[in-house]
MARGU-65546 format. One record per atom (N, C-alpha, C, O): residue in one letter; x, y, z. Coordinates in steps of 0.2 Angstrom, whole numbers, padded with zeros to 4 digits, always signed. Example, Ala and Ser with C-alpha at 12.3 -4.5 7.8 and 13.67 -1.06 7.14 Angstrom:
// MARGU-65546
A+0066-0028+0039
A+0062-0022+0039
A+0066-0016+0039
A+0071-0017+0042
S+0064-0011+0035
S+0068-0005+0036
S+0064+0000+0039
S+0067+0006+0040
This chain:
// MARGU-65546
M+0062+0090-0041
M+0062+0082-0044
M+0053+0080-0042
M+0050+0082-0037
N+0051+0078-0047
N+0044+0073-0042
N+0044+0067-0040
N+0040+0064-0043
K+0047+0064-0036
K+0047+0058-0033
K+0044+0057-0030
K+0042+0062-0026
I+0039+0048-0028
I+0039+0048-0021
I+0039+0040-0023
I+0037+0038-0028
I+0041+0037-0015
I+0041+0030-0013
I+0037+0027-0008
I+0039+0028-0003
L+0032+0024-0009
L+0028+0021-0003
L+0028+0013-0002
L+0030+0008-0006
I+0026+0014+0005
I+0022+0006+0005
I+0017+0003+0010
I+0016+0002+0016
G+0015+0002+0005
G+0008+0000+0008
G+0002-0005+0007
G+0001-0007+0001
R-0001-0007+0011
R-0007-0011+0010
R-0013-0006+0006
R-0015-0001+0008
L-0017-0011+0000
L-0023-0009-0003
L-0029-0008+0004
L-0030-0012+0009
T-0032-0004+0002
T-0038-0002+0007
T-0042-0006+0005
T-0044-0010+0008
A-0042-0006-0003
A-0050-0010-0007
A-0047-0012-0015
A-0042-0010-0017
D-0051-0017-0019
D-0048-0020-0024
D-0047-0013-0028
D-0051-0009-0029
P-0045-0013-0029
P-0042-0006-0040
P-0052-0005-0042
P-0056-0009-0041
E-0051+0001-0045
E-0056+0003-0047
E-0055+0002-0054
E-0052+0008-0056
I-0056-0002-0060
I-0054-0003-0067
I-0058+0000-0073
I-0064+0000-0074
S-0054+0003-0075
S-0060+0006-0080
S-0054+0008-0088
S-0048+0006-0087
Y-0056+0011-0094
Y-0050+0009-0100
Y-0055+0018-0100
Y-0060+0021-0098
S-0049+0019-0107
S-0049+0024-0112
S-0051+0024-0117
S-0051+0019-0121
Q-0054+0031-0119
Q-0058+0031-0125
Q-0055+0029-0131
Q-0057+0026-0136
K-0048+0031-0130
K-0044+0030-0139
K-0042+0023-0139
K-0043+0020-0135
E-0040+0021-0145
E-0041+0015-0148
E-0031+0014-0148
E-0027+0018-0150
P-0028+0006-0144
P-0031+0005-0140
P-0034+0005-0135
P-0032+0011-0134
P-0038+0002-0130
P-0042+0007-0125
P-0032+0005-0118
P-0027+0002-0118
V-0035+0010-0113
V-0027+0009-0112
V-0032+0008-0105
V-0037+0012-0103
T-0028+0003-0100
T-0032-0002-0093
T-0030+0007-0090
T-0025+0010-0092
I-0035+0009-0084
I-0033+0015-0079
I-0035+0011-0074
I-0040+0009-0074
A-0032+0010-0068
A-0034+0007-0060
A-0030+0013-0055
A-0024+0015-0055
R-0037+0016-0052
R-0037+0016-0046
R-0039+0015-0041
R-0044+0013-0042
Y-0036+0016-0036
Y-0033+0012-0030
Y-0032+0015-0024
Y-0034+0021-0025
S-0030+0014-0017
S-0028+0018-0013
S-0023+0013-0008
S-0021+0007-0009
I-0023+0015-0004
I-0017+0010-0001
I-0014+0013+0006
I-0012+0019+0005
A-0014+0011+0013
A-0014+0013+0018
A-0004+0012+0020
A+0000+0007+0021
V-0005+0019+0020
V+0005+0017+0025
V+0005+0018+0030
V+0001+0022+0032
D+0008+0015+0034
D+0006+0016+0044
D+0014+0021+0045
D+0020+0020+0042
K+0013+0025+0049
K+0018+0032+0051
K+0021+0026+0054
K+0020+0020+0054
R+0026+0030+0055
R+0031+0029+0058
R+0029+0029+0068
R+0028+0025+0072
Q+0028+0034+0069
Q+0026+0036+0077
Q+0020+0039+0075
Q+0020+0041+0069
K+0016+0040+0078
K+0007+0040+0080
K+0007+0049+0081
K+0010+0052+0084
R+0001+0053+0076
R+0002+0059+0079
R+0000+0061+0084
R+0003+0057+0088
D-0003+0066+0087
D-0005+0070+0093
D-0011+0065+0093
D-0012+0060+0096
D-0015+0067+0088
D-0019+0063+0089
D-0024+0058+0085
D-0029+0059+0082
G-0018+0053+0086
G-0019+0048+0087
G-0020+0042+0080
G-0022+0036+0080
I-0016+0048+0074
I-0018+0045+0068
I-0012+0040+0068
I-0008+0042+0071
K-0011+0035+0064
K-0005+0029+0062
K-0004+0031+0057
K+0002+0033+0055
V-0009+0030+0053
V-0009+0028+0044
V-0011+0035+0039
V-0015+0040+0040
D-0007+0034+0034
D-0011+0039+0031
D-0010+0036+0023
D-0006+0032+0021
Y-0018+0040+0019
Y-0021+0035+0015
Y-0016+0041+0006
Y-0015+0047+0005
F-0015+0036+0004
F-0014+0039-0002
F-0019+0035-0010
F-0020+0029-0012
R-0020+0042-0014
R-0026+0039-0019
R-0016+0035-0025
R-0010+0036-0023
L-0018+0032-0029
L-0014+0031-0034
L-0019+0029-0041
L-0025+0027-0041
V-0015+0031-0046
V-0018+0028-0052
V-0011+0026-0057
V-0006+0029-0057
A-0012+0020-0061
A-0009+0016-0062
A-0012+0017-0074
A-0017+0018-0077
L-0006+0015-0074
L-0011+0019-0082
L-0006+0015-0087
L+0000+0017-0087
G-0009+0008-0093
G-0006+0007-0096
G-0005-0001-0092
G-0010-0004-0089
R+0004-0004-0093
R+0003-0010-0092
R+0000-0009-0083
R-0005-0011-0080
A+0005-0004-0080
A+0006-0003-0071
A-0004-0005-0070
A-0007-0007-0065
G-0007-0003-0075
G-0015-0002-0075
G-0016-0010-0078
G-0015-0009-0072
E-0016-0014-0079
E-0015-0021-0082
E-0013-0024-0076
E-0018-0028-0074
F-0007-0025-0072
F-0005-0027-0069
F-0008-0025-0064
F-0006-0030-0059
A-0013-0019-0061
A-0016-0019-0055
A-0022-0021-0054
A-0025-0021-0049
E-0024-0022-0063
E-0032-0026-0063
E-0032-0035-0062
E-0037-0038-0060
K-0025-0036-0063
K-0023-0043-0064
K-0022-0048-0056
K-0023-0054-0054
Y-0018-0042-0054
Y-0015-0044-0046
Y-0015-0044-0040
Y-0014-0048-0035
L-0020-0036-0040
L-0019-0032-0034
L-0026-0033-0030
L-0030-0034-0035
R-0028-0033-0026
R-0034-0033-0024
R-0033-0034-0015
R-0028-0038-0011
K-0038-0030-0012
K-0039-0027-0003
K-0034-0032+0000
K-0034-0038+0000
G-0027-0027+0005
G-0024-0030+0010
G-0019-0033+0004
G-0019-0040+0005
T-0016-0032-0001
T-0009-0035-0003
T-0008-0027-0001
T-0011-0023+0001
K+0000-0028-0001
K+0004-0026+0001
K+0011-0024-0006
K+0014-0027-0010
I+0009-0019-0005
I+0012-0013-0012
I+0022-0011-0010
I+0024-0012-0004
A+0025-0009-0014
A+0028-0006-0015
A+0028-0001-0023
A+0029-0004-0028
V+0028+0006-0021
V+0029+0009-0027
V+0031+0015-0029
V+0030+0020-0025
I+0033+0016-0032
I+0035+0024-0036
I+0034+0028-0039
I+0033+0025-0045
G+0032+0034-0039
G+0027+0037-0042
G+0028+0045-0043
G+0032+0049-0041
H+0023+0046-0047
H+0026+0053-0043
H+0018+0057-0045
H+0013+0055-0048
V+0020+0063-0041
V+0014+0066-0039
V+0010+0072-0044
V+0014+0077-0045
Q+0005+0071-0045
Q+0002+0076-0047
Q-0004+0081-0044
Q-0010+0078-0043
T-0004+0085-0042
T-0010+0089-0040
T-0017+0093-0043
T-0015+0096-0048
G-0021+0094-0042
G-0027+0100-0044
G-0032+0102-0040
G-0031+0103-0034
R-0038+0103-0043
R-0043+0107-0040
R-0046+0103-0044
R-0044+0100-0049
Y-0054+0103-0041
Y-0063+0101-0045
Y-0065+0105-0038
Y-0064+0106-0033
I-0072+0104-0044
I-0077+0109-0039
I-0079+0106-0034
I-0074+0103-0033
N-0084+0104-0029
N-0086+0103-0026
N-0096+0103-0026
N-0099+0107-0030
R-0100+0099-0024
R-0109+0100-0027
R-0110+0108-0022
R-0115+0111-0022
D-0105+0110-0019
D-0107+0116-0015
D-0103+0121-0017
D-0102+0127-0014
G-0101+0119-0025
G-0096+0125-0028
G-0089+0129-0028
G-0088+0135-0030
V-0087+0126-0025
V-0082+0129-0019
V-0075+0122-0021
V-0075+0116-0021
K-0069+0126-0021
K-0064+0122-0026
K-0058+0120-0020
K-0056+0122-0015
M-0055+0111-0024
M-0057+0109-0018
M-0050+0107-0018
M-0049+0105-0024
P-0046+0107-0017
P-0038+0102-0019
P-0037+0095-0018
P-0039+0092-0013
F-0033+0092-0023
F-0033+0084-0021
F-0026+0085-0026
F-0023+0089-0030
F-0023+0077-0023
F-0019+0074-0028
F-0020+0068-0026
F-0023+0066-0021
E-0015+0065-0032
E-0015+0056-0034
E-0007+0056-0035
E-0004+0060-0037
V-0005+0051-0034
V+0002+0049-0035
V-0001+0043-0043
V-0005+0038-0043
F+0002+0046-0048
F+0005+0042-0054
F+0010+0038-0054
F+0015+0041-0055
V+0009+0031-0053
V+0011+0026-0052
V+0016+0023-0058
V+0013+0021-0063
E+0024+0023-0059
E+0028+0023-0064
E+0031+0016-0062
E+0032+0013-0067
E+0032+0013-0055
E+0033+0008-0054
E+0030+0004-0050
E+0026+0007-0047
Q+0029-0003-0048
Q+0026-0005-0043
Q+0027-0012-0041
Q+0028-0015-0047
E+0027-0016-0037
E+0027-0022-0035
E+0026-0024-0029
E+0026-0019-0025
F+0026-0029-0027
F+0023-0034-0021
F+0030-0032-0017
F+0035-0031-0019
A+0027-0032-0012
A+0032-0033-0005
A+0033-0034+0001
A+0035-0032+0007
E+0030-0041-0002
E+0032-0048+0003
E+0027-0054-0003
E+0023-0054-0007
S+0030-0057+0000
S+0024-0067-0004
S+0020-0068-0004
S+0018-0070+0001
K+0015-0069-0008
K+0008-0070-0009
K+0008-0076-0003
K+0002-0076+0000
K+0011-0080+0000
K+0009-0084+0005
K+0008-0079+0010
K+0002-0079+0012
A+0013-0074+0013
A+0013-0069+0017
A+0008-0064+0017
A+0006-0062+0022
S+0006-0062+0012
S+0000-0059+0010
S-0006-0059+0011
S-0010-0054+0012
E-0009-0068+0012
E-0015-0071+0012
E-0015-0071+0022
E-0020-0069+0024
T-0009-0072+0026
T-0006-0076+0033
T-0010-0064+0034
T-0015-0061+0036
A-0004-0061+0034
A-0006-0056+0034
A-0014-0052+0034
A-0016-0048+0039
T-0016-0053+0027
T-0024-0050+0027
T-0029-0054+0030
T-0035-0053+0028
S-0028-0059+0035
S-0031-0065+0038
S-0030-0060+0046
S-0033-0062+0052
G-0028-0056+0046
G-0026-0055+0056
G-0023-0050+0056
G-0025-0045+0059
V-0016-0050+0051
V-0009-0041+0053
V-0015-0036+0052
V-0018-0033+0056
S-0015-0036+0044
S-0017-0028+0045
S-0021-0026+0045
S-0022-0022+0040
Q-0025-0028+0049
Q-0032-0026+0052
Q-0029-0024+0060
Q-0031-0019+0062
S-0026-0026+0062
S-0022-0024+0069
S-0018-0022+0069
S-0015-0022+0074
L-0016-0020+0063
L-0011-0016+0060
L-0014-0008+0063
L-0011-0004+0066
Y-0020-0009+0061
Y-0025-0001+0061
Y-0029-0001+0067
Y-0032+0004+0069
T-0028-0008+0073
T-0035-0006+0077
T-0027-0006+0084
T-0029-0003+0090
G-0020-0008+0083
G-0018-0006+0089
G-0017-0010+0093
G-0014-0009+0098
Q-0018-0018+0090
Q-0018-0024+0094
Q-0012-0029+0094
Q-0012-0030+0088
D-0008-0030+0096
D-0004-0034+0096
D-0004-0038+0092
D-0009-0039+0088
T+0000-0040+0092
T+0002-0044+0080
T+0007-0050+0084
T+0007-0056+0081
D+0010-0049+0088
D+0015-0056+0088
D+0011-0064+0090
D+0008-0066+0095
R+0015-0066+0084
R+0012-0072+0084
R+0016-0077+0079
R+0021-0076+0076
Q+0013-0084+0079
Q+0017-0091+0079
Q+0014-0089+0071
Q+0009-0086+0071
N+0019-0091+0064
N+0016-0090+0058
N+0016-0099+0056
N+0016-0101+0062
N+0016-0103+0053
N+0015-0110+0048
N+0021-0114+0051
N+0020-0119+0053
N+0025-0111+0051
N+0033-0115+0050
N+0038-0114+0059
N+0043-0116+0061
G+0031-0110+0062
G+0034-0110+0069
G+0040-0102+0074
G+0043-0100+0079
Y+0038-0102+0068
Y+0045-0094+0069
Y+0039-0088+0072
Y+0034-0088+0070
T+0040-0084+0076
T+0036-0079+0081
T+0037-0072+0075
T+0042-0069+0075
V+0033-0071+0071
V+0034-0064+0065
V+0028-0059+0070
V+0023-0061+0072
D+0031-0054+0070
D+0029-0046+0073
D+0025-0043+0067
D+0025-0045+0061
Q+0023-0038+0070
Q+0018-0034+0068
Q+0020-0031+0060
Q+0016-0030+0055
N+0026-0032+0059
N+0027-0030+0053
N+0029-0036+0047
N+0030-0037+0041
G+0028-0041+0053
G+0030-0048+0047
G+0037-0048+0047
G+0040-0048+0041
F+0041-0048+0051
F+0048-0049+0051
F+0048-0055+0057
F+0044-0056+0062
M+0054-0058+0055
M+0054-0067+0061
M+0061-0063+0064
M+0065-0060+0062
A+0059-0065+0074
A+0063-0064+0078
A+0071-0069+0077
A+0071-0075+0077
L+0077-0063+0076
L+0083-0067+0075
L+0085-0070+0082
L+0085-0066+0087
I+0085-0077+0083
I+0088-0080+0090
I+0093-0086+0088
I+0093-0091+0084
G+0096-0084+0093
G+0103-0086+0092
G+0108-0084+0087
G+0112-0089+0085
Y+0108-0078+0086
Y+0111-0076+0078
Y+0116-0072+0083
Y+0114-0067+0086
D+0123-0073+0083
D+0128-0071+0088
D+0132-0065+0086
D+0133-0061+0090
E+0133-0064+0079
E+0137-0059+0076
E+0133-0053+0073
E+0127-0053+0072
D+0136-0048+0073
D+0132-0040+0075
D+0130-0043+0065
D+0132-0047+0060
L+0124-0038+0066
L+0120-0037+0058
L+0123-0031+0055
L+0125-0026+0058
P+0122-0034+0047
P+0126-0029+0042
P+0121-0021+0044
P+0120-0018+0038
F+0119-0019+0048
F+0115-0014+0049
F+0110-0011+0052
F+0105-0013+0048
N+0108-0009+0055
N+0106-0006+0063
N+0098-0004+0063
N+0096-0002+0068
């Protein structure tokens, strides 16, 4: 089975093109940055994935996705090789989007793209207060204060 699930933020606005067939099919290419749970020995704490969205998924990307938007994607990996300028065969892989949806509200996304997403990649402390006065951590979660019962998850 070839299935991948990713949650991350767009690193740039999607690049949009259209197929030559009639009717034209929308093709959106974009990349997302996905945080690692632990920093690698070389200090890298983010993985980057190239995504391709075709048809309706491409139209969705064209209309709604922008740099910094946090999305959840289900897709499959397609691998291949290309010949670079030096004549060397180089491997590549892309994730072809089967399903995608927003992973946070528009308001949270706007707040995050104005500070949190950048600090996620610089390692700065991002605990802050949002507009409602709640403390929000670097992942956009509120602290549960005064909650006495056990949570249904660990």
